[in-house]
N, C-alpha and C positions, 0 to 999 in steps of 0.2 A: 122594918115596920110591917112588911107584908107577912113575915113569919109570925110576928106577934099577933097580928089580926087573926091569922089562921089559927093560932094556938088558942086564942081566946074563943073563937067560934067553935072550935072543936071541943073545947072543954065544956061548952054549954050544952050542946046537943048530943044526939046519940052517936054521931060520926066523928067524934073528937079523937078517940083512941087510934084508929088507923091512920088518921092524919098525922099524929105524933110519930108513929112508927115510920111513916114515909119520910117524914122530915129528918128523923134521926139517921136514917139510912143515907139520905141525901147529904147530911152533914159529914158523915164518915167518909164517904167517897170523895167529897171535896177536900177534906183534910188529908186523906191519903194521897190524893193527887198532888196537893200542895207540898206535902212532905217529900214525896218522891222528886218533885221539881226542885225543891231546895237542895236535896241531897245530890241530885245529878248535876246541878249547876255550881253550887258552892264547894262541894267537896273536891272536885278536880282543881278548882282555883286554889283552894287551901293547900292541896297536895303539891300543886305546881310551885306555890310560894315557898313551901318548906324545902322542896327539892332544889330550888335555885338559891336559897339563902342560908339554909341551915349549915351547909358544908363550908361556909366562909368563916366559921368560928375559929378562933385561934387555937382553942384546945382541941387537939385531935381526938381526945377521948370522948368529947361531946358529939362527935359526928354520928349521925343516925343512918344516913343513906350513902355515905362515902365508902370507897373501896377499903377492904380490910387486908391485912398482911396474911402471909401463908400460915403463920403460927396461930393467928386468930381464927382462921377458917378451919384449921386442923386441930381443933380442940379435942376431938375424939381421938383416942390412941391409935386405932387401926387405920384411921384416915391419915394420921401423921406418918405411919409406917409406909403406907402406899406412896405418899408424897416423897418420902426420902428415897424409896426405890426408883421412883420416876426420875428424880434429880440425878441419882448415881448412874442410871442407864443413859440419861442424856449426856452426862459428862463422858462416859465411856465411848458413846457413839461419836461424840465430837473428837475424842482422842484417836479413835480408829480412823476416822475420816482424814484427820491430819496425817496419821502414819501412812494411809493409802496414797495420799497425794505426794508425800515425801518419797515413798517407794516408786511411784510412777515416774517422778522426776529422775530418780537414780537409774531406773531402767532405761529411760530415754538417753541419759548420759552414757550408760554402758553400751547401748546400741550404737551411739555415735562413735564411741571408742572402738567397737568391733569393726564398724565400717572403715574407720581410719586404719585399723590394723590390717584389714584385708587389702586395702589399697597399698599400705606399706609393704606387705608381703609380695604383692604383684610387682611393685616397683623394685623390690629387692631381687625378685626372680629375674626381672629384665636386666637389672644391673649386673647380676651374677652371670647371666648369659652373655652380656656384652663383655664382661671381664674375661670369661672363658674364651670368647672369640679373639679378644685382643691378645691374651696369653698364647693361644694357639698360633695366631699370626706371628707373634714375636718369636715363638719357638721355631716356626718354619723359617723365618728370616734368619735367625741365628744359625740354624743348621745349614741353610744354604750358603750363608757367608762363610761358615767354617769349612764346608765341603769345597768351596771355590778357592779358599785360601790355603788349604792343606791337601796336597802340596801346592806350592805356587806354580801356576801354569801360565806360560806365555807362548806366543806364536813361535813356531820353529824358525830357525835361522834360514833365510831365503837362500835357496840353491842358486848359484850364479854360474853360468856356463863359461868355459874358457873361450876367449876370443878366437883363438886359432884352432881349437879342438884337436890339439896334437896328441893329447893323452887318450883319446877315444879309441878303444880297441877295435881292430879290424877282424871281421869274420873270415873264415877260410873260404867261403863262397857266398855269393849273394843269395843262392838258393837256400842257404841255412839261416837267413835273416829271421830273427825273432825280436821281440821288444827288448829283451835283456842285452842283446849284442848289436842291435841296429837302431836303437832309439835312445836319444839323449834326454834322460830324465831331468838333468839339471836345468833345462829350459822350461820345465813344467812343474814348478812347486805346487804343493797342495793348495796354497793360498793364492795362487796366481789368477784363478778364475778362468783358466783355459783360453787364453787369447789365441786367435787364429788369424793368420795373415793370408789373404787371397791375392795372387798375382792377377794383373790385368792382362788378359790374353791378347788384347789388341796391341800391346806393346811389343809383341814378338811375331815373327813371320808366320808361324803356324796358326795364329789367331784368325787370319783371313780365310783359312780352310775350314773353320768350324761351322757346324750347322747353325744358321741364324736363329732358329727357334730355340735350340738348346742353349746357345750362348745368351740369348735374351732372358730366358727363364732362369738361368744360373745367376746372372747379374742381378735380377730382381730379388732372388732369394738371398743373395749375399748382403744386399743393402738392408734387409730387415732382420738379419740374424744377430742375436745378442752376443755371440762370441767373437764376431769378426772385429778386428782392430786394424787401424791404419799404421800403427807403429810396428814395423817389422822387427825392431831390436828387442822387443819384449815378447814376441810371438812364441808360442809353444809349438804350433804346427803351421806349416806353409803349404798352401793348396794351389795347384795349377790345373786348369781344365784343358784337356787335349783332345777331346772327342765328344760327340761323334763328328768325324770329318767327312767332307764331301769328296766323292771319287775324283772328279776331274782335276781338282787343285790339291790333292793330297800330297804332302811332302814325302820325300824318300825317308826310309828309316834312319839312315845316317844323318841326314839333315835335322830331323826331329831330335835325335840323340844329342847332337851338338847344341841345339837350341836349349834343350833341357839343362845340359851341363853348364851353360852360360848364364843361368839364372843367378841373380845377384846374391842370393842366400843359399845357393846349392851346397857350398862348402865342400867341394871335391867329390863327395859321395852321396849327397842328397838326403842325409839323415834328417828325420823329422819332417820330411816332405810327403805329401799325398798327391798322387797323380790320379785324376778322375777322368774316366773314359765312359761317358754316358751313351746309351744306345736308345734311339727312338724307333729303330726298325729291327726286324729279326735278322737281317743280313749284315749287321754291323761287323766290321773287320776287327780282328785281333792284331792290329799292327804293332802293338807294344811288345809282342812276343819276341821280335828280333831286335829289340832295343835294350841296351844296358841301362837299367834304372838305378843301379847302385843300391843304396839302403832306403830308397824311397818306397813308401807303401803304394799299392795300386788298388784302385776301386773300379771295377768294370763288371760286365755281365758274362764274359767268356774267359775261361781259364783252362790251360792244360795242367796236368799234375806236376810237370817239371817247372811250371811257372808259378803255380799257386803256393803260397806260404801260409799254412794255417795259423790263425792267431795273429797274423801280421797284415795280410792282404784282406780285402773286403769284396764279397760278391754282392753287387747292387742289383736292384730291379731295373727294368727298362723304364725310360721316361716317356711314356706314351702321351699323357696330358701335359705337354710342355708349358703352354701358356693359357690353359683353360681349366676351369674347375669341373669335376665330374658332374654330369646331369643326373640327379637322383631319380628324376621322373622316368628316365630311360632304363634304369636298373631294375631288373625283375624282382618281385618279392621273394622272400625266403620260404614262403609257404604257397602251395602245398609242398610237402617235403619231397615226395616222389614226382618225377616229371615223366614226360612221354618216353624218353629213352633211358634205359638203365645206365648205359655209358655210350660214349661216342669217341671217334677218332678219325681225323682226316690228315693225311700227309703222304709224302712221296719221298722215297729214299733215292738220292741221286747216285751216290757212289757206294761200292761195296767196301767192306772192312779191309780187305787185303790191299786194294789199291790205295786206300786212305793211309794205311800203315806205311806204305812206301813213301807217300808224300810227307808224312810226319817225320820219317827218318831223315829227310832232307833238311828238316829244321833242327832236329835234335842231334846231339853228338853221338848218342848211342842209345838204343832201346834194349834194356836187359830183359831176359826171359822170353818165353814164348808168347805169342799173341793170344788174347783170350778168345774163347769160343764165341761165335756169332749166333746169338739167340734170336735174331730178327726173323729168320725164316720160321722158327718154331712159333714165335709170337703171331706172325701172320696166319699160319695154319690154324692155331688155336682160336683166334678171334673170329676168323671166318666160320669155323665150326659152330661157335656160339651163335653167330648171326643166323646161320642156316637152320639151327635147331628150333628157332622161333619160340624158345621158352620165355624169352623176354625181348622187348623191343630194344635192339641195339643198332647202332649205325657205325660201321667201320669202312673206311675207304682208303686204300693204299696207293691210289693213283689219282692225281689231281685232274679235274676236268679242264682247267686252264693251266697256263704255264705256272709251275711252282715257283715260290720265292727262292732267291739265292740262299744257299746254306753251306755249312762246312762239310767236309767229307764225313761220311757215315751218319750224318745228322738227318733226321726226318724234316723235310722242308714243309713250311706252311702252305696251305692251299687257299686260293681265293682271296677276297678282300676282307678286311677286318670286320666290317658290318655283317658279312655273310657268316663268318666264323662265330660271331657273337650270337646271331640268331639261332644257330645250331646248339651252342652251349646253353642258351636259355631254356632249351627243351631237354637238356641232359642232366640226369642226377649226378653222374660222375663224368669226369673228363680225363681220358687216358693221355699220359705224357710219356712217350718212349724216349729214353735217353739215347744219345749217340752210341753206335756200336763200338766205337773206339773208347775203351775205358780210360785212356789217358786224357780224354776230353772230359774234365770233371763237371763243367757247366758250359752251356752255350747260350747265345742271345736268343736262339730259337726256342729252347726249352724255357728260358725265363719269360719269353713273350707268351708262350702257352700257359704258363703258371699265372701270369698277370691277368690274362683274359678269363681264365677259369674262375679266379677269385673275384673278379669284377662282377660277373653275372651270377655267382652263387653255385657254380658247378664244382663239386668236391674233386680236387686233383688226385689222381692215382698215378704216381710216378713209378715207372718200371725201370729199376736200376738203383740199387742202394748206394752206389759209389758217388752219386751226384751230390754236389755241394749247392744247396738251394740258397737264395739270397738271405743274407744276415743269419746264416745257419748256426753261428756260434752263440747267438743270443735269443733266437726264436725256437720254441719247441714246435717243430712242424708236425709232429705226430698228433697235435690237437686240431689241425686244420686240413691235413692231407694224409693219404696213405702212401707209404714208401715201401714198395714190394720188390724183392729181388727178381730178376728176369727168370731164373729157373722155376719160379712158382707161377708161371703164366697159366698153367693148367688149373690152378686153384683160385685164380682171380675171380671167376664168375661166382663160385660158391662163396667166397669171402664177401663180395659186394652184396650179395643177396642176404647174407646173415646179419648185416648191420641193422640195428633197430632204428625206428624213426626218430626217437629222442637223440640218439647218437648222431644221426645224420644232421638233425637241426643244430645240434651243438657244434659240430664241425663246420657247418655252413656259416653259422653266426661268427665263429672264431675267424674263419677265413675272411669274412666281410670286415671284421675289425682290423685284421692285418692289412688288408688292402687299403682301407681308409686311412690308417695311421701311418704306414710306412711305404706305400706304393703309389698312391693316387696322384700326388702332385709333386712338383719339383721341390717345393719347400719341405715336404715330408721326406723325400729322398735325401736331400742335403743334410737336414737336421738329424736324420737317423744315422748317417755316416759319421757325423761329428759325435753323436751320442755314443756310438760303439767305440770310437777311439778314446773318448773321455772316460768311459767305463773301464776300458782295458788298463789305462794308466792310473785309475783310481783317483780321479779328481772330482770333487763334488760338483754337482750341476748348479748352474746359476739359479737362484730362487726366481720363481715366476713373478712377473710384475704385478703390482697391485694398482688399482685405480686411485689416483690422488684425489682426495676429497677436498674440493675447494669450498671453504666455508662461506656461507652467506652471513654477513654481520647482522646480529640481532640483539635486542635488549632482553635481558633475563632478570629474574629477581622476583617475579610475581609469585606470591605464596600459593602453592597448589592447594586447592581445596580437597576435601575428602568426600567422595561419593559414598553414602552409606551402603549402597548396594555392592560397592567394590570393596570397601574396607571392613565391612562387618563379617568377620569370619568366626564369630563366636569366640571360643577359647582356643582356636587353632593357632599354633605357633608355626608360621610358615617359614621362618628363617630369620637370619640377622638383617636388620635394617639400619643403615648408617653406622655400622660398627666396623666394617671392613672396607678399605678403599678399593677402588676398581682394580681388579686383578686380571691381567691378560693371560690368556692361555699360553703354554710354552710354545716358543717358535720352533717349528719343525724344519729348520734349515738343515741341510745335509750334514749329518754327523760324520766326521772324518773316519771314525773307526768302523763304520758300517758300509763304506762305499763299495767294498768288494762283494757285498751280500745282496745288492739290489738288482742283480740281473734277473732273478726269477721271483722277486718279491713285490713287484709292482702289479698293476691291474691285470695285465695280460702278458706277462713273461718278459717282454722285451723292453729295453730302455727307450723311452720316447724322446722327443725333442727337449723335454725338460721334466724334472721331477719336483713334486711339491713336498714330499716327505721322504725320509730314508726308507720307510716301508709304508704300507698302506696305513692311513690314519686311524683305522678301526681295529688294528691288532691289539690284543690284550696287553696290558702293562705287566711285565714280569718283574719281580723284585731285582733280578740281576740286571735288568735294563733300566731300572728307574733312574739311576744316576746319569743316564744319557739323555733324559727327556727334557732337560732344561730346568730353569728355575721354577720352583714352586710346585712341581709335580710330586705329590706325596703318595705313599702307598702304605698299606697296613700290613704288618707282618702276620704270618699265619698263626703263630703262637702268641702267648702273652696276654690273652684275654681281650684283644682288640676286636672290634666289629660287633655284629649281632645287634644292630640298632632296633630295638623293639618298642620300648616305651617312648623313646625319643624319635620315633619314625618321622614325626612332623618336623622336629627341630633339627635333626641330623641329616645332612645331605647324603651321606653314605656312599657306597660304591668304591671302585678301585681308584677313583680320582676324587677324593672328598672335598677338594678345594677348587671350585669352578664357578664361573659366572657366565652370563649370556648377554648378548647385545640385541636390542630391539631395532629392527629396520622397518621404517614406516614410510610407505610411498603415498604422496599426496599431490593434489593438483587444485590450487586456488579454492580450498575450502578451509579457511582459517578458523572459523568458529568450531567446526567439527574437529579439526586438528587439535585445537587447544583443549577441547573437552577430552579427547582421547589421551593427550599427554597428561592431563591432570589425573586421569584414572590410573596412571602408572605410579603415582606418588606413593612411596613407602613399599614398593615392590622388592622383595628380597632377591639377592643374587643378581641384581641388575647392574651391569657394567656401565652401559651408557645407552642412549637412544640416538640413532642416526636417522634423521628425517631427510628423505630424498625428495627435494623440491623439484617436481617434474614439470614446472611451468616456466616459460621464458619470462613471465612477469614476476618480479621479486615480491616478497611479502611486504605488507604495509610497514612503513617506517615506525609508526606509532604502536605497532603490535608488541605487546609485552608477553614474552614467553614464560611459561611456568618453570619454576625451579623444583624438580621432583625429588630433591634431597639425596642425590648420589654423592657421597663424599669423595675427596681426592687428596692425595698428599701434595706437598708443595712442589715447586718446579724442579728442585734438585732431585727429589724422589722420583718424579715422573721421568726426568732425563735419564736417570740411572736405570730404572726398571725397564724402560723402553729401549735401552741399548744405545742412546744417543750421546752418552757422556763421553768425553775425550779423556785426556790425561788428567792426573791430579791437579796439575797447574791450571788447566782450563776450568775445573770444578771450583778451585779456590778463587780463581779470577771472577767467576760468576757469583761469588759470595756464599758458596756452599761449604759447610763444615765437613771436613774429611777425617774419618777415623784414622788413628795411627796404625800403620802396618798394612794399609790397603794396597792392592796390587798397583803396579805402575800403569796398567791399563785396566780400568774398571770393567769387569765382565758384565754381560747382560744378566740382570737379576741380582747382582751383588748389592744387597741393601743392608745397611747397619742403622741401628736406632739413632745414631748421632748424625746421620746424613739426612734425616727427614724430621719433619715437625708434626705436630698434631694434625690429624685429618681435618680438612676444612671443606665447606660446601663450595661447589663450583657449578658452572653452567654445564649441566650433564646432558643437554640436548644439543647435538651437533647437526646443523642444517647444511646439507650438501647441495651445491648448485650443479645441475646437469647441463650437458651441451645441447641436448635436444629432448623433446617430449617422447619418451620411449618407455614402454613397460619393461623392457630388458634392463633398465637401470635398477630395477628392484634387486637383481641378482649380481650386480657388479661387485667384485671383491674390493671394496673400499679399504684403504689403508687404515682408516679409523676404526675398523672392526678388528678388535684385538682378541676376540674370543673365538673358539671353535664353534660354539653354539650360537646360532642365529635364530631369533624369533621374528619371522616375517609376518607383518600384520598390516591390515588395511587401516586407513585413518578412521573408518566408521565401524570397525570391529568392536564388539562389546564383550569383554572377557573379565571375569572376576579374578582376583589375585590367587585364590586357591586353585582355580582352573589352570592358570598359567603355571603355577608351581608344580602342579601335578603333571602337566604336559612336559615340563622340563625334566622331571624325575624319570618319566617314561622314556624320553629321548636318550637320557644317559644310559639306559639299559639297551638301547638299540640305536647306536650312534650312526650307523650307516643307512638309516632309513628316514623318510619323512614322517614326522609325528605331529599330528595336528588335530583340528576340530571339525571343520566342515568336510564331510565325505561325499564323494560322487562316484559314478561308475560309468563304464562304456558298455554298449550293447550292439549286437549285430543285427542290422536291418535286412531281414531275409528278402523282402520284395525288391529292394533296391541294391542288394548285395554291397552294402557299405556299412561303415561304423557310425554309431550315433553317440552323442553325449547326453547323459541323463542325470538330472538333479533331483529326481523323486526320492522320497524317503524309502530306504531299503536296508535290509539286514546285511546286504552284501555291497562291497565297495571295491574300487580299484584305484581311486585317486583321493588325495587329501589336498584341498586347495591351499595354496600358500598365502592366502589372505589372513590366515591364522594358523601358522605351523612352524615347528622347529626343524632345522636341517643343519648339516655340517657345512662350514665355510668352504670345504674342499669342493663341494658341488658348485659353489659360486665361480670358482676358477674354471671348472669344466664347462659350465654353462656359457661363460663369457668367451673362453679362448679355445675350447676343444670341440664343443658341440658344433655340428654343421651350420655354416652361416645361413643356409637356406631357411632353417627353422627360425632364427632370429629375424630374418627379413620378413617372414610371414607374420610374426608377432607385431612388427612395426607396421605392416600393411593393414592389418585388421584392428590394431590397437586392442589386442585381445590374445588370449590363449597362452600367456607366459606361464601360468600355473600348470597348465596341461603339459607344456614343454618340459618343465622341471620334473614332473612326475614320470614322463617318458624317459628322461635321462637317467634318473635314479633307478627306476625299475630295469632299464636296459643294462646298467652296470652291475647291479646287485642281484638281479633276478629274484627280487623280493617285493611284496606289496607294501604300501605304506601302513601306518598304524593310526587308527582313529582313537581319540581319547574322549571320554564322557559321552553321554547319550544325546547331548544337544545337537541340533541340526542347523540352526540359524544363529548368527552372532551379530547381526546388524543392530546398531544402536537405535532405540526408538526415537522417532522424530528427526532423524538425519535425512538430508537431501538424497534423492535417488541417485544411484551410481550408474555406471555404464552397463552393468549387468541387467538393468531393468529395460533396456532397449529391446524391441522386438527382434532385431537382427542379431542379437547377442548369441542366441543358441544356434542359429543357422551358421554363423561364423565358426562356432566351436565344433560343429559337425565337420565343416570343411577342414579345420585345423587337424582334427584327429586323423582323418583320412590322408592328409598330406604328410603328417608325421610318420604314419605307417609306411608310406612310400619311401620316405627318407631312410628310415631304419630297416626297411625291408621286411618287417614283420610287426606284429602287435606286441610290444614289450610289457604292456600293463598286465598285472596279475590280479585275479579276484581274491578276496578274503572276507570272511565273516568274523574275523578276530577284532575285538574291540576291548579297550582297557578302560575300566571304570574305577572310581576312587572308593575302595573298600577299606584297605589297611590305612589309607591316608587319614581316615577319621576314627580309627579304632581307639577305644579307651581301655586302659588296663587298670584293674583295681590296685589299691595301694599295697595290699599284702603280696602282690606279685612283683613289685618293683625290685625286690632283692635279686631276681634273676638277671637284672641288667646293671649290676653294680659296677661292672667293668667298662661300661660304655664311656 
């Protein structure tokens, strides 16, 4: 209505036209706004309705907004082509992805197969190596069995003496007695063991006249000798002691002769008897000279040429230290080489030669030929001229200040007391010994006493008179320890003595010291040497040296030994066979009957000692011609035929002249069970290990619940062990024990005779042998236990930490130097100039002189020498300080070989990390070792240790050779 009114008014007046225009514009804006409102509101609603309801129609063709098929969308031709290409590419990609996944799965399967093949190859290699070892062992056993069965060898028929000895031939004269016509060999078979029967002197009247000290010393020696028997019926030699006799109660020669002939086993002529006349003084009488001794051998210090029968009688040394051991602290050192006096002599000649010859004629039936010239006057003149010239300090006295000792005619009597003579000899480089002017007196107690005293204090004997028969002269090379000069050369003696070099002087002094300690110093040495000479002459093997019986401590075993990755991780190194070869003992070097005549000059220092360990030194090279004598299992490689030359297989092949060998670990421990168990476990899988001997050094036994590790060393069954160790008896005893015996085996199974049918498959055993000791002593480390069946011994502390490759490398090096100590921790000695004494030093150095036996290889031979031969004073000091046993072993080996030890690898310490501290960490440890070195030097008389900068490192041990070079080793 408002608009109408306005229209009407406008149409009347002048202003109606603008009003209409304004109204029409206002109507259009309103309409436009309303239209836009309708469109914006209703059109989305309608669109939403259609979008939600139109696609529900049944007819798919009536869909307006629904999805269309590919063909409907690709109505244009090029769009369709593109769609087809896309679809084909998609299909190809899907196919390629499927093939890729399939190939990946096949590659994974092939990789698994490759790894399995590699493992199979490694297992096959190990199996092949084991088969080779088994085949090699079987071949060795077969060859040994064939060698021992072809020809069949049995012990010789025992020689039996005739009860009455009526068929024994008589010599023309007792002076012509030799072994072939005055000794009954039928009483001494090779297999008899050399039984010796010793008469009790107290059962006979002359026994009360013997020197009490000599008789007491002799009886003590007889009680401990291995050859002495109480059964006179089986004895080879009969021994009677007749001297030294005391002057006031000495029986008459006729009485003594009757008493000797009345001995129960004298058998009319005394064959196989030995009459011993020991002298403790220089004036001992030769009362046997006027006694008929028949075919009995005589051992004394004084002989006339008509009385001495070479090769039959024995010249013995005086028995000065009858009941006492020599005091090594009183013996002067062997250095410096040259002493105050170049030579010295003190003596007085009681009777001239001519008067002595007349006295000798009263004893002899007749002396043929002219008397020899008396050189004593010329000797006196020459020696005085040397003394007056003062070119050298010499001391010669031909008149005693005090009353001279009683002596034989033409013999130079001793002057003064024994202590005074020794003090002079300690200051003398050479000691002159002038033999008696009577050449028919081949040796006298006075000369023997001078020789004894000179050797005792290190004065080199110079014997004037080549006709002299020195003690044990048929078995000792005296030219190595003394100078024997004919009397006509007296004018050249001074020049000769000055021309000898210091090295030769020291060598002679050292050899003289050895002879004195071994054959002169004690009653036991004298008696044992006399028996050894007789036994060697009649070619009877020596009794084997005793071994310490290993008393086992019962213990439980079976604990599976773990594997220390630091010990067992050797990369691809093949260190040797493990659990493929049973424990193999080294050949037993018992005396070979075929070599008994060759041992006189083939032992350590020329002369046969109280016993022998080997038919020759254990370090002699094995010659092919000798290989058959070395016992079971000792193989050798022929020079020709392509054998030897292990290059590519250096790690796997043991090599050497004795390619089949094992070693024994000896481990000393004291109440450290956890440390010990760890050390034993580290030995698990160690190649060439024979067994482990644990020396339990504590009086307290191990814990009963302690489970010992089984380190995997195999062993054959009891039958195999009994046969290989030589403990088997006859075939009947083997069969009784349940052992199968091959057909055609010998009636007596020899040592090492092994057949495949006498043994079963190797089985695991308790390879750790725990030994109980009598007392806590570090010397127990070196006792020759009978359970040690190998020559090679690895002495190791219970806290030593060595890898398998280090142990194997040390074993290989030792096999190249069997006479030396080969080990790991090196030490050296040094001279303390301010204090003038020796020091022990453990600082790192390129030079060494000792290898500690806490981790070292050495030969079992040295265990015997350390325990039975080395001076007891050294072992006593080891027990006193509970220290220094390793230094003592180094002294011993260097003294015998004159060679330094060998250190392997560059490592210096080998203690396991985290182990409890040992005795060596004590503050007093080094002070005690300083004292030990200086004491050992006094005992030996010089410093035997030698410096060396030689060290062996593993280079070839880890050498790799390319495959194209292996053809060079096809004969390995």
